[in-house]
N, C-alpha and C positions, 0 to 999 in steps of 0.2 A: 513120581507123582502118580496117584491113582486117577485114571480117566473116568469120565462119566458120560452116559448117553441116556437121554430122556426119550422114551418111545411111547407115544400115546395115540389114542383115537383123535381124528380131526386135527385141529390146530393147537390142542392143549399143550403139547410138548414145547412148541415155540413160545407160547404165552407164559408158561412156567419159567422158561429160560429168560425171557424178557423181564419178567418180574424179578427174578433172581439178580439179574444184571443191574436193574434199577436200584434195588435195595443195597447190594454190596458194592456197586460201582464197577465191578468186573467179575467175571467168573472164568477161570482158565481151564483149559483141557476138558471142557464139557460141551456136548453137542445135543441138538434136538432133532428128532425124526418124527414127522407126522405120518400116521398111517391113515390114508383116505379110505372112505367106505368102499370104494371100488378098485383100490390099488391091487396090482398083481402081487401075489404072495412071493414069488421068486424075486421080483424086483425089490420088494420090501426087505427081504432077507439080504440081498446084495447091499442095500443101503446100510443096514445094520453092520454087516461084515466090514464094509469100507470104513465106517465110522469107528469101529473097534480098532482097526489098524491105525487110524489117525490118533486116537486118544490113549491107547495103551502104550505107556512109556516104560515097559518092563516091570511095572508094579501092579499090573492088572487093571481091571475096569469094572465099574458097576453099571448095570443097565437098570434104569428106573422105568417101571411101567405103571399105567393107570389102574389096571384091574386084573387080578388073577383070573385066568381062564378066558380073557379077552384076546383078540387077535394080536395086539402088540406083545402081550406076554407069551402067547403060544409061539409066535415067530422068534422070540428071544430065547426060548428054552434050548434051541439047538446050539446056542453059543455058550451055554453054561459049562465052565471048566473049573475043576478044583484049583484053588489058589491063583486063578487067572481071571475068571469072570464070575461075578455074583449078579443075581437078578433080585431086585426088590420091587414088590408090587404095592399098589396103593399109594403112589407117590404124592407127597404134599410139599408145600413150600418150606416149612420148617425142616423137613428132611434134607432138602437140597442145600439150605443154608448151612446145616450141620456138616453135610458132605464137603462143601467147599472149605469149611474151616479145618477139616481133618485130612483132606486129600493128599497132603504132603507126607503123611504117615504112610509107611510102606506095608502095613499089615492090613491086607484087604479084608480078611474075616473080621478083625477088630473094628475097623472103620464101618463095615456093613452093619454089624450088630449095634453100634452106637447110633447110626443113622436110623435104623428101624426103631430103636428105643425113643429117639427124639420125635419121630413121626407119631408114635403112639401117645407120647406125653402131651402132644398138642391137639388131641381130639377130645372135645368136651361137649357135654350137654349143658349149655349155658344156664338154662333155668335151674338145673340141679346145683350148679356151682353157686349161683346167686342165692338160692334158698338155704344152702348149707352155711353161707356166710351170715345170714340174718338170724340164725338160731343160736 
């Protein structure tokens, strides 16, 4: 089973995991790490490392972050490993739901690509959607 870690600014990671658990009933082998505005960088890296050790069951792990270039992403980059750890930025709830549905698949790259596709498919400009349906 592929492990997952949500690493975000503030309490966003915990709230995404809470929402995921409420929607699905449970979410296995996925953890949340909040990066506070004044948290020590090395302490935060240690938290990510320990979480990776807990969730990686030899099938690898995906680290989900809120924003490319932000502190959570930058801290996570040091854990990027071919066929062991993937990092996906711009996390949203549809991505996490897709991840949980696929995490028993042992192909980390394939799962990661499908999760990114799902996230992109669920970003819409609603006014454009509605106006195209009325034409």
